[in-house]
N, C-alpha and C positions, 0 to 999 in steps of 0.2 A: 504493500500500500504506500509505503514511504517512497519507494522508487518510482511508482506511477505518478505520485504527486510531484516528485522532483522533475520527472520528465515533462509533465504538463506545465510546470512553472518555467522550465527552460524553453519549451516550445513557445509559450506565451511571450517570454522576454525576447526571443529571436524574432517573432512576428512583429512585435512592437518597434524594434529598432531596425528591421530590414528596410523600410522605406528610406530612412536616413542613410543607411549604408549604401543602398542602390543609388540615391541621389548623389552622395559623395563620390562613389565610384565613377559615375557618368560625368557629372558636371565639374569635378575637380581633377581627379586623376586621369579620367578619359580625355579631357581637354588638354591636360598637360602633355600626354603622349601625342595627341593630335598636333599640338603646337610644335613639339619636337620633330615630328615627321615633316611638317611644313617647313621648318627651319633648315632642313637638309634637302629641300626641293628647289626647282628652278621657277617657282610660281611668280610670275610678273604679269600684272594686268588682271582683268575681271575673270578671264577663263582659267580655271584651275589647271596647273601643270605640276604633276608630282614626279617629274623626271628627277632622278637622283643627282644631287649636286654635291654630296659629301659635306665637307666643312668649308666650302667656298664662301658661304654667307658670313661665317664667323671670321674667316681670314680677311674678308673684305672689310669688316668692321675694325679689325685690328690695324688696318692701313688707312682707315677713313679719318681725315683731319677733324671732321665734325664730331665723330665719336670720341676723339681725344678731348675735345672741348667739353663733351658731356661728362667724361670721367673727372676732368679738372673741376668743373662746376659742382659735381656731386660731392667731391672731397671737401671743397670749400664750404658748401652749404651744410654738409653733415657735421663737420667740426664746429662751426659756429652755432648751429642749431642745437646740437647735443650739449655742448659746453654751456651755452647761454641758458638753456632750460634747466640744467642741473644747478648752476650757480644761483639763478634767480629763484628757482623752486626751493632750494635749500635756505636761502635768506628769508623768504616769505614764511617757510615752515618754522624757522627759528624764532621769528618775530611772533607768530601766532602761539608758539609754545610758551611764551612768557606769561600767559594768563591775562591777556589784555581784555578790557571790557569791549563788548560787541564782537567777540571772536567769531561767532556764527555768521554775522553779517559780512565780515571781511573774508571769511572762508568761502562763502557763497560768491562774493564779488570776484575773488581770484579764480574761482572755478568756472564762472560764467562764460568766458571766451571758449572754453572747451565744448560748450553745448552747441556752438554754431559750427557750420561747415567751413572748410578751407575756401570754398567759392565765395561765401559771404565775407569772410575775412579778407580775401583778395580784393573784392570790390571796394570795401571800405578803405583798405590801405592803399589802393591805387590812387584814391583821391588824397589821402594823407601824404603819400610820397610823390606827389605830382612834381616832376622836375622842371616845369615851366617857370620862367622868371618874368620880371617886369610887371606889366599890368595884369598878367595872367597868373601871378604867383598865388598859391593856395596851400592848404594843408599845413604840414609841419614847417615848411620853408616860410610860410607867412607868419607862423607863430614865432619862429626864430628872428625874422625880420622885425616884428613888432617889439620883441624883447631886446633888440639890439645885439643879438647873438649871430651876426652875419657870418662868422667863421664856421657855423654849423650848417649853413645852407649848402646843399650839394645836389647832385643830379640823380641820387638814389640808384635805381636799377638801370639807368642809362649810363652809369659810370663805366668806362672801358675796363675790361678784365675783371674788376671787383664788383660789377653790378649785381652778381648773384648773391653777394653778401647782404645787400639790402633786402632781398627776398627772405633772408633768414630772420629779419626783425619781426614781421607779422607772425611768422611761424613760432618764434619764441614767445611772443605775446599770447598766442593761443594755447600753447602746450605747457607753459611754465606752471599754470595752475594744477595741471595733472601731476607734475613732479612734486609740487608743493604738497598735494594730498598724499602722495607716496611717502615723502619724508616726514610729514606730520604723523602719519600712522606709525612709522618706524620710531619716531621720538616718543610717542605715547606708549609704545610697547617696551621701552627701556624702564626697568624698575627704578623708582625714586631712591630706593635704598642704596643703589650704586653711587649716585651723586652724593647722598648724605655721607656715605663711608669715605668718599674721596675728600669731602670738605672736612671731615673729622681728622683726616691724615694731613690736612694743611694745603690741599690742592686749591689753586685759584680757579675761577670760572673758566678762564681761557684754557688752563690745563685739563679741566674736566671735559670740555668739548673736544680738545685736540687728542687727548689720550684715551678717552672712554666713549664719548658720544659718537664722534665721526667714525672711528673704527667699527663700532657696532652698526653703523648705517651702511657699511659696504655692500651687503646683499641688496639693500634697497637701491643703491646707486647702480649696481650691476643690472638689476631688473629694469630700471629706468633707461639705462644706456641701450639695452637691447631693444626695448619698445620704441624709443625715439630713433634709434639707428635704422630700424626697418621702415619706419614712417618716412624718414628722410630719403632713403634709397628709392622709394616709390612715389615721391612727390610729383604731382602733375597739375592738379586743379589750381593750387595756389599760384603757381608760376603763370599759368594761362590766364587766370583772372586778373593778375596784377599787370603783366606785360605782354600777354599774347604769346604767340609762337615765334620767338626770336632766336636766331642761331647763337647770339652772344649769351643768352640765358638758357641755352638748351641743356636738358638732362635726358638720361636714357628713356624715361617714360614719355616725354614730349617727342623725342626723336622716333620712338616706336610708333606713336600715333601718326605723325606726319609721313613716315616712311610707308606705313601700311595703308592708311586711309586717304592720304593726299597723293602720295606717289604710286600707290598700288604695287609696291615691292613687298609682297606678302612673305616671301621667303626670308628676306633680310629683317623685316619687322618681327617675324616669329623668332628669329635668332636673337634679337635684342630682348624679347620677352623671356627667352630661356636664360639669357645671361643675367637678367634681373632676378629670376627665380633662384638661380644658383647662388647669386650674391646674398640674397635674403636668407636662403637656407644655410649658407656658411656662417651666417651671423646667429641664427635662431637655434639650429640643431645642437651645437655645442652647449648652449645655455640650457636647453631642455634636458640634455644628458646630465649636465652638472646638477640641475635641480632634482631630477629623479634619483640620482645617486645620493644626494644629500638626504632626501626623504627616506631612502632605503636604509641609510646608516642610522637614522633616528628610530 
C-alpha cells in the first residue's frame, strides 16, 4: 500500500511539472541549439540557408573592427556599472543601518528606480544628459550652468571613446538600490554581539567595519557582482533608449540586433548570441557551483 501511494505521488508530481519541463526544453534549450546551428550556417537574407559554414561567422567577428568596439565598450560599461553600484549601494546601506528616522521611506525611495524598466530610465536620462548647448541647453548641463559649475558641462554619451561611460550613470542610478537592499540584508544578518565584543576589546568604529563588517559582507558582494555583471553583458534597451543604435556606443546585444534584423546576416547574428550566452555562462556557472558547494558543506 505504501509503495502504491508512493508511486501515485511520484506520478502526480511528474505530471504537474512536465508542462514546465517541456516548455523549458523547447523554448530555452531547443532555441539555444537552434541558434547554435544557425551560427554555423551561411544564412544571409530572408531565405533560410543552412549550408555548413563551420566557424567562419565566429572568425569573422574576431576580425571585425566593430566587434572590437563592442568588447571595449562592454568592458568599460561593466567596470563602471558594477563598481558604481557596489560603492553607492554599500554607502546607502551603511547610512540606513544607523537607525535613522524615516528609514522605511528612504529605503523605498532608493529602491524605487529598480521598479521601472531600462527603457523608461533611458528616456528620462536622454533628456537629463542632453549634450546640446547654447539656447538648447537642458537637463543636467542646464543645472550645472545655473549653479555656475560650467566645468561639469560635457557632451555625455556623444563624448568620443568614453561616451559609453555616460550610459553607465543611469544604469547605476537604477540598480544601486538593488545592491543597497542586498547589503542592508547582509548588515542586518550580522549579530550585534560581534560589534559589542569588538568595542569591549577597544576597537574603533572604523576598525569594526574594516575588520569585521566588510569581510562578512563578501558573499553579498560576490552575489551582487554576478547579478550586475550578467545584466551589464546583456545591456541593450538602455543604450537604444538613450542614444539609439550608434557604432560608437555599440555593445554585442545592439550589434546582434542590427546584424540580424537590419542587415539580415542571421548566421553572424546567431554567432554573437552564442558568444553572449557563453560569456554569461562563464560568469554564472562558477558562482552557482560555488554556492551549491557551500550549501552542501553546511
